[in-house]
Structures are given as structure tokens and as C-alpha cells.
C-alpha positions as CSV (number, residue, x, y, z in Angstrom):
1,M,152.5,33.7,78.7
2,R,152.0,36.7,76.5
3,P,151.9,40.1,78.4
4,S,148.3,40.8,77.2
5,L,147.1,37.4,78.7
6,R,149.0,38.2,82.0
7,L,147.3,41.6,82.1
8,L,143.9,40.0,81.4
9,N,144.4,37.4,84.2
10,A,145.6,40.1,86.6
11,T,142.5,42.2,86.2
12,A,139.7,40.0,85.1
13,I,140.1,37.1,87.5
14,P,140.0,39.2,90.7
15,L,136.9,41.0,89.4
16,L,135.2,37.7,88.6
17,C,136.0,36.4,92.1
18,L,134.5,39.5,93.7
19,A,131.4,39.2,91.6
20,A,131.0,35.6,92.7
21,S,131.6,36.3,96.4
22,P,128.6,35.8,98.6
23,A,129.4,39.0,100.4
24,F,128.7,40.8,97.1
25,S,124.9,41.4,96.9
26,Q,125.2,43.9,94.1
27,N,124.2,42.8,90.6
28,V,126.5,44.4,87.9
29,T,125.9,43.8,84.2
30,L,128.3,44.4,81.3
31,Y,126.2,45.2,78.2
32,G,126.6,46.8,74.8
33,I,126.0,47.0,71.1
34,A,128.4,46.6,68.2
35,D,127.0,48.0,65.0
36,D,128.7,48.7,61.6
37,A,127.5,49.3,58.1
38,L,128.7,49.9,54.5
39,V,127.2,53.2,53.4
40,Y,126.6,54.9,50.1
41,A,125.8,58.7,50.1
42,N,125.1,60.2,46.7
43,N,126.1,63.8,47.8
44,Q,128.3,64.8,50.6
45,Q,129.2,68.4,50.1
46,G,129.2,67.8,46.3
47,H,130.7,64.3,46.1
48,S,129.4,60.8,46.3
49,N,131.0,58.6,48.9
50,V,131.2,54.9,49.9
51,Y,132.4,54.3,53.4
52,T,131.9,52.4,56.7
53,R,129.9,53.9,59.5
54,S,129.6,52.8,63.1
55,G,126.3,52.9,65.0
56,N,123.5,53.0,62.4
57,N,120.7,50.7,63.5
58,A,121.8,51.5,67.0
59,G,124.8,53.4,68.4
60,S,127.8,51.2,69.1
61,R,128.4,51.3,72.9
62,F,129.3,49.4,76.0
63,G,128.4,50.0,79.6
64,L,128.1,48.8,83.1
65,R,124.9,49.0,85.0
66,G,124.2,47.8,88.5
67,A,121.6,47.6,91.3
68,E,122.0,46.8,95.0
69,P,118.9,46.0,97.1
70,L,118.8,48.2,100.1
71,G,115.8,46.6,101.7
72,G,112.1,46.5,101.0
73,T,111.3,48.0,97.6
74,L,114.4,50.3,97.5
75,S,117.6,49.8,95.5
76,A,120.7,51.8,94.6
77,I,121.3,51.9,90.9
78,F,124.0,53.2,88.5
79,D,124.7,53.2,84.8
80,L,127.9,54.1,83.0
81,Q,127.7,54.0,79.2
82,E,130.4,54.8,76.6
83,G,129.9,55.2,72.9
84,F,132.6,54.2,70.5
85,D,133.4,54.1,66.8
86,I,133.8,50.4,65.9
87,D,135.7,51.3,62.7
88,T,138.5,53.2,64.5
89,G,138.2,52.3,68.1
90,K,137.8,55.9,69.1
91,Q,135.5,57.4,71.6
92,S,132.3,58.8,70.1
93,S,133.0,62.0,71.9
94,S,136.6,63.0,72.5
95,G,137.4,63.6,76.2
96,L,134.2,62.0,77.5
97,M,134.7,58.5,78.7
98,F,131.0,57.9,79.4
99,N,129.6,60.2,76.8
100,R,126.2,58.5,76.4
101,Q,125.2,58.6,80.1
102,A,126.7,58.3,83.6
103,F,124.4,58.4,86.6
104,V,123.7,57.0,90.1
105,G,120.5,57.1,92.1
106,L,117.8,55.3,94.1
107,Q,114.9,53.3,92.7
108,D,111.8,52.4,94.6
109,T,109.0,50.4,93.0
110,R,106.4,52.3,95.1
111,F,107.8,55.8,95.0
112,G,109.7,56.1,91.7
113,T,113.3,56.7,90.6
114,L,115.7,59.6,91.5
115,T,119.0,59.8,89.5
116,M,121.9,62.3,89.2
117,G,124.6,62.7,86.6
118,R,124.9,62.9,82.8
119,Q,121.6,61.6,81.4
120,Y,119.4,61.3,78.4
121,T,116.6,63.8,78.6
122,T,113.2,62.8,80.1
123,Y,111.8,64.0,76.8
124,Y,113.8,61.5,74.9
125,Q,113.2,58.6,77.3
126,F,109.4,59.0,77.2
127,L,109.0,59.8,73.5
128,A,111.6,57.5,71.8
129,P,109.5,54.3,72.2
130,F,106.8,55.9,70.0
131,G,108.9,58.0,67.6
132,P,110.8,57.4,64.4
133,V,114.1,56.6,65.8
134,N,113.3,53.3,67.5
135,M,111.3,52.1,64.5
136,L,113.5,53.5,61.7
137,T,116.8,54.1,63.4
138,G,118.4,57.4,64.3
139,A,121.0,57.4,61.5
140,T,118.5,57.7,58.6
141,G,115.1,57.8,60.4
142,A,115.6,60.8,62.7
143,H,114.1,64.0,61.5
144,P,116.4,66.3,59.5
145,G,119.6,66.8,61.6
146,D,117.7,65.4,64.6
147,L,116.7,69.0,65.2
148,D,113.9,67.9,67.6
149,G,115.9,65.5,69.7
150,F,113.9,62.3,69.0
151,D,117.4,60.7,68.8
152,T,120.1,60.9,71.5
153,T,121.9,64.1,70.3
154,I,120.6,65.9,73.4
155,R,121.9,65.0,76.9
156,F,121.9,66.9,80.2
157,N,125.1,67.2,82.4
158,N,124.9,68.0,86.1
159,S,121.3,66.8,86.1
160,V,118.8,65.5,88.6
161,Q,115.9,63.4,87.3
162,Y,112.8,62.0,88.9
163,V,110.4,59.5,87.3
164,T,107.2,58.1,88.9
165,P,106.3,54.5,88.8
166,S,103.7,53.5,86.3
167,F,100.1,54.0,87.4
168,S,97.8,51.9,85.2
169,G,100.2,52.6,82.3
170,L,100.8,56.3,83.0
171,S,104.2,57.7,84.2
172,V,105.6,61.2,84.5
173,G,109.1,62.5,84.8
174,A,111.0,65.7,85.2
175,Q,114.7,66.6,84.9
176,Y,116.8,69.7,85.7
177,G,120.4,70.4,84.6
178,F,122.3,72.9,86.7
179,G,124.2,75.6,84.8
180,E,126.6,76.0,87.7
181,I,127.5,79.6,86.9
182,P,127.9,81.7,90.2
183,G,125.3,84.4,90.4
184,R,123.5,83.4,87.2
185,T,121.1,80.5,88.0
186,Q,119.4,80.4,84.6
187,A,122.5,80.7,82.4
188,G,123.6,77.3,81.1
189,S,120.7,75.4,82.8
190,S,118.2,73.0,81.3
191,F,114.8,71.5,82.1
192,S,112.8,68.6,80.7
193,A,109.5,67.1,81.5
194,A,107.4,64.4,79.9
195,A,104.6,61.9,80.4
196,K,103.7,58.7,78.7
197,Y,100.9,56.2,78.6
198,E,101.2,52.6,77.6
199,N,98.3,50.2,77.8
200,G,97.6,47.3,75.5
201,P,98.2,48.2,71.8
202,L,98.3,52.0,72.5
203,G,101.3,54.1,73.4
204,L,101.3,57.9,73.8
205,G,104.0,60.4,74.9
206,V,104.4,64.2,75.3
207,G,107.6,66.0,76.1
208,Y,109.1,69.4,76.8
209,I,112.7,70.7,76.9
210,R,114.1,74.2,77.6
211,M,117.8,74.7,77.3
212,Y,119.7,77.9,78.1
213,N,123.0,79.0,76.6
214,T,125.5,80.6,78.9
215,G,125.6,83.9,77.1
216,N,129.4,83.8,77.2
217,V,130.1,83.0,73.6
218,Q,128.5,83.5,70.2
219,A,127.8,79.7,69.8
220,L,126.5,76.8,71.8
221,D,128.8,76.9,74.8
222,P,130.1,73.5,75.7
223,N,130.0,74.5,79.3
224,A,126.2,74.7,79.3
225,S,124.5,71.7,80.9
226,A,122.7,70.7,77.7
227,S,124.5,69.4,74.6
228,Y,122.8,69.1,71.3
229,G,123.9,68.5,67.7
230,S,124.3,71.0,65.0
231,S,123.6,70.4,61.3
232,S,122.9,72.5,58.1
233,V,119.3,72.7,59.4
234,T,120.1,74.5,62.6
235,A,123.7,75.9,62.1
236,G,122.5,79.5,61.8
237,F,120.6,79.3,65.1
238,V,122.8,77.3,67.6
239,S,124.0,80.6,69.1
240,A,120.5,81.0,70.5
241,R,119.9,82.4,74.0
242,S,117.6,79.5,74.6
243,V,116.1,76.5,72.7
244,Q,112.7,75.0,73.4
245,H,111.3,71.7,72.2
246,I,107.6,70.6,72.5
247,A,106.7,67.2,71.0
248,A,104.1,64.4,71.0
249,A,104.1,60.9,69.6
250,G,101.7,58.0,69.5
251,L,101.9,54.4,68.4
252,Y,99.2,51.8,67.8
253,R,99.7,48.1,67.4
254,I,97.4,46.0,65.2
255,G,98.4,42.4,64.9
256,R,101.8,42.3,63.2
257,A,101.6,46.0,62.3
258,Q,102.4,49.2,64.1
259,I,101.4,52.7,63.0
260,G,102.5,55.9,64.6
261,L,102.2,59.7,64.3
262,N,104.5,62.3,65.7
263,Y,104.8,66.1,65.9
264,S,107.5,68.5,67.2
265,N,107.8,72.3,67.6
266,V,111.4,73.6,68.1
267,R,112.0,77.3,68.9
268,F,115.4,79.2,68.9
269,D,115.2,82.5,70.8
270,A,117.8,85.2,70.0
271,G,119.8,86.9,72.7
272,G,122.6,89.5,73.1
273,N,125.3,87.1,71.9
274,S,123.3,85.4,69.1
275,L,124.3,85.6,65.5
276,F,120.7,85.9,64.4
277,D,118.1,88.5,65.3
278,D,114.6,87.0,65.4
279,T,113.0,83.9,66.8
280,A,113.2,80.8,64.6
281,V,110.5,78.1,64.7
282,F,110.6,74.7,63.1
283,N,107.5,72.4,63.0
284,T,107.8,68.7,62.0
285,Y,105.0,66.3,61.2
286,G,105.8,62.6,60.8
287,V,104.1,59.2,60.2
288,I,105.7,55.8,60.7
289,A,104.7,52.2,60.1
290,R,106.2,48.7,60.7
291,Y,105.1,45.3,59.7
292,D,106.5,41.9,60.9
293,I,106.5,39.8,57.8
294,A,107.8,36.8,59.8
295,P,109.3,36.3,63.3
296,Q,112.8,36.8,61.8
297,F,112.0,39.5,59.2
298,D,110.4,43.0,59.6
299,V,110.1,46.1,57.5
300,A,109.4,49.7,58.4
301,G,108.9,53.1,56.7
302,G,108.3,56.7,57.5
303,Y,107.7,60.2,56.1
304,S,108.4,63.5,57.8
305,Y,107.8,67.1,56.7
306,T,109.7,69.9,58.4
307,R,109.0,73.6,57.9
308,A,110.7,76.7,59.3
309,S,107.5,78.7,60.0
310,K,109.6,81.6,61.4
311,S,113.2,81.9,60.2
312,N,114.8,85.2,61.0
313,A,112.3,87.0,58.8
314,I,113.1,84.9,55.7
315,S,110.0,84.9,53.5
316,D,110.9,81.7,51.6
317,S,111.7,79.7,54.7
318,A,113.3,76.2,54.6
319,R,111.2,73.0,54.1
320,Y,112.4,69.4,54.3
321,H,110.7,66.3,53.0
322,Q,112.2,63.0,54.1
323,V,111.3,59.3,53.3
324,A,113.1,56.6,55.3
325,L,112.9,52.8,54.9
326,K,114.3,49.9,56.9
327,E,114.5,46.1,56.4
328,Q,116.0,43.8,59.0
329,Y,116.5,40.1,59.4
330,H,117.1,38.6,62.8
331,L,119.8,35.9,62.7
332,S,119.2,35.4,66.4
333,K,117.9,37.2,69.5
334,R,121.1,39.3,69.6
335,T,122.2,39.6,66.0
336,V,120.4,41.3,63.0
337,I,121.4,42.2,59.4
338,Y,119.8,45.4,58.3
339,A,119.3,47.6,55.2
340,L,118.4,51.3,55.4
341,Q,117.5,53.7,52.7
342,A,116.5,57.4,53.0
343,Y,115.9,60.3,50.7
344,Q,115.5,64.0,51.7
345,H,114.6,67.0,49.6
346,A,115.1,70.5,50.9
347,T,113.8,73.8,49.4
348,G,113.7,77.4,50.5
349,K,116.3,79.5,52.4
350,T,117.9,79.4,55.8
351,L,120.8,80.9,57.7
352,G,124.3,79.6,57.4
353,A,126.8,79.2,60.4
354,A,127.5,83.0,60.3
355,G,123.9,83.8,61.2
356,S,121.9,86.7,59.8
357,S,124.7,87.8,57.5
358,E,124.6,84.5,55.6
359,I,121.3,83.5,53.9
360,V,121.8,80.3,52.1
361,N,119.8,77.6,50.2
362,A,118.5,74.9,52.5
363,A,120.7,71.8,52.2
364,A,119.5,68.2,52.6
365,T,120.8,66.4,55.7
366,V,119.4,62.8,55.9
367,G,118.5,61.9,59.5
368,D,121.5,62.6,61.8
369,S,123.9,60.5,59.8
370,Q,125.0,63.4,57.6
371,N,125.2,66.2,60.2
372,G,128.8,66.9,59.3
373,S,128.3,66.2,55.5
374,P,125.2,67.7,54.1
375,S,124.4,67.7,50.4
376,S,125.6,70.6,48.2
377,T,122.1,70.6,46.7
378,G,118.6,70.3,48.0
379,S,118.5,66.5,47.7
380,Q,120.4,63.7,49.3
381,F,120.1,59.9,49.3
382,V,121.8,57.5,51.8
383,G,121.7,53.7,51.7
384,M,123.3,51.3,54.3
385,L,123.8,47.6,54.7
386,G,125.0,46.5,58.1
387,I,125.1,44.2,61.0
388,Q,124.2,44.8,64.7
389,H,125.1,42.5,67.6
390,N,123.9,43.1,71.2
391,F,125.7,41.7,74.2
């Protein structure tokens, strides 16, 4: 027997036996997504590129989630979720085994759910079902650079979250991430709250986030409880003392069609260690639509407009127009083939990574697929053809 098979038998068989044992009342599920695509980008820092990219229609991941009934309506729950790059086998985030989320808690059908750990924000959990990411994907459908967190670029470490049960379609949640800096309660902390309403064809959500930097470095401190992505859209402002998100999204279903509107306001407040001087504010307005042509085939599209209404006193502040399209064919309940296309046009001025000392032309950054490879000009096109399998 090959060593790999001996190792598999030595580890997997005992685990399967335990799972099948009558003494084990805990229900544990292995789940995940494998997603990969061939991508064309017309301009990545001045050059066109054809390459493969993992996690476009949905982030490639695997995880373990479980629940143990504790009696009555109460259960203990946990979820451990790891993101990975299917093209290289690497972790999505170096050094973080369960980078997407890792939490444990209690769930009661009457009183709600309390969880602790590294978690998606309440803001994201409540808004995502009605926003551009679920309908259009995060890779190309997220607003420029995912500056407003409609995708999963923001997570809270050291966090406690409570979510109410649904009352006639209405649920509310709140989350706090501890900064864990002795003597400085606010530094490095984070807070999120949201509410959503789902009843029949209508879905509505509102959300709020406030994230505080530690004030120890002139950048986003990785030791802060909140982590969020940086792109050419926000590079000049990530050294902010605090970042605030306010957003709302709604979706209405009419037969085979769905139509949605969304809005976000993102504010970067300067502090003593910030590389910029004045408050920066970005407002984004979006519209999305989807139509199920057949049970196996659906199409979707969206448009968003982002403007930096205040941008460190820059008069010609940055503006971003983005159009995103999606077509997908379901080979089965678990497997889809998809095509994505998105175009973004940026105009005006913004700050570069050096802050106030570096005023630059706004660069196009489609969705959050090009956060590390913006266009060298104000325009960028990205097209993808891929496959996604859920397990």
C-alpha cells in the first residue's frame, strides 16, 4: 500500500467511525467551493494579461461546520472556513489557517444566536443577499476596490456577535471586535450593526460599520481587530484613524426577474498618524438586475457610480463608473459554468499610497479582482470564463 493511502486510512477511517458512533450526537459537515477561471484583463499597470484566477463566481474555500443539540431549542454551533487558491494550493491569506471565518457559539430558535471568533461583519451578512456581490459576484461585481465592504474583504477578529431570530421577516444583529490594547479600549476596536427584512418578493437591508486603527503605525495596523482591503481607490486613506460605512440595499422579485438598488457612504477620518489631512468621503449608487431565462440559465447586470465627495480638499475628486455583466449555466445543482465581463472608467484625482504628498489620477480597478493590479489609465476591462463546483 502506498504511504499516502496508509495515511488516509489511518486518519479518515477513525474519524468516520466516530461520526457514525451512536454516542456522537453532534452533526459535523464538510463543505466548500472550488472555483477557477481563465481571465483577460486589458490593462494591469500598463500591460494586458491572460491568466487563471481562483475564486471569481465565489471564493474557493473549504470548511467544517457543526451543531450539537443541547436540549429544547438550544444548540452549540461552530464554523471553521479556510480560503485557498486552487491554482497554486496556497492559503488565501498567508499565516491564517481559517482566514474566512472561525467562530463558536450558541444558537436558540427563540432567543437568537451568539457567536465569538473571527467573523464576517453583521453589515455584510445582512446586506449581501440584496447587494451586487451575490447577484454579480465579488470579483467583477463588487463596487470599485470593494471600498464599501459589500464583498468579504472586511472581517472582525476577536469579535462577539448577536443576531435575533426573524420576527415576521425582520431580524437585527450587532457585533463588536475587541482591540485588546491595554489602557486603550477604543484603539483597534470595531463595531457593526445591521437589520434586514425579507417577506415575499421584497428584501431590504441597512448596515453600519465603524473600525478604529491602533494609532501605532502610519498604515492599517494588522493588529487592529478589523481587516479590510486596499486598492488604488482607497490607498491614500488606509492610514485613517477610523473608517465608517453606512449602506442600504433592496431587492424585489417579479416572476423570473429580480431588480435591486443599493447605496453606500464610506468615510475615512484622519488622525495623528494618518498620511492625509482631511476627512475623505465616498458615495456609491448602484442598480442591479437578474433574469432567469431558463431553469439552467440566468443572466445579470449592474451599474454603479462612485464619487469622492470629499477627498483631502482635492477639487476634481475621483469618480468611478462601472458596468458588470454575468451569464451562468447550471450543469447541475452543484456545478455551474459562468462568464463575467466588467468595464470601469475612472476620472478625477485622488491620493496615492504616500497620502497628501502624492496626488494622482484616479486609476480604474474593476470590482475587487484587480486590487493589486489597477489600470495605468482611467479605464479597465476584465473578462472571465470559469467553472464553480460546490461540495
